[in-house]
C-alpha positions, -999 to +999 in steps of 0.1 A: -500-188-261-497-163-239-477-129-253-467-102-226-470-067-242-454-044-217-478-013-229-507-031-219-492-035-183-512-003-174-541-019-181-537-046-153-562-046-125-553-027-096-565-038-062-585-066-082-606-039-100-606-033-137-592-007-153-627+010-161-636+009-126-601+027-114-608+051-140-647+058-131-636+063-093-607+083-099-631+106-124-656+107-098-631+119-072-615+148-093-652+160-104-660+161-065-627+180-059-632+203-086-667+211-076-660+223-041-631+246-051-654+259-081-681+269-058-662+285-032-644+303-059-675+315-078-691+325-045-661+344-035-658+363-070-696+369-070-694+385-034-661+406-044-678+417-079-650+402-102-674+395-131-642+382-151-628+358-128-668+347-125-671+337-159-636+322-164-642+301-134-674+291-147-664+284-180-633+266-179-625+231-159-590+229-147-596+204-120-594+231-091-565+246-102-579+282-115-602+283-086-574+278-057-556+305-075-582+330-075-589+318-040-551+327-031-547+359-050-579+374-036-580+360+000-586+381+026-556+399+045-556+393+085-563+426+102-536+442+120-539+447+153-531+482+161-516+489+195-534+511+218-512+539+226 
């Protein structure tokens, strides 16, 4: 007797892979994404002397959201070209 339970539909294989394999691949992708953004933001915060940001970025894992916010807030402003008079 085969009983179909709708709540278990999320655990069906995706592209022939079991759920655990898909979850592990997704976790690896998110870890790499977070690691890249975190390294960039930590480097920039250390260079700019922002100790509080450096500590927060080092402690909290936010899947790249907090590092992206830091990078957007403290990005370098493009130098305005002064017209020679």
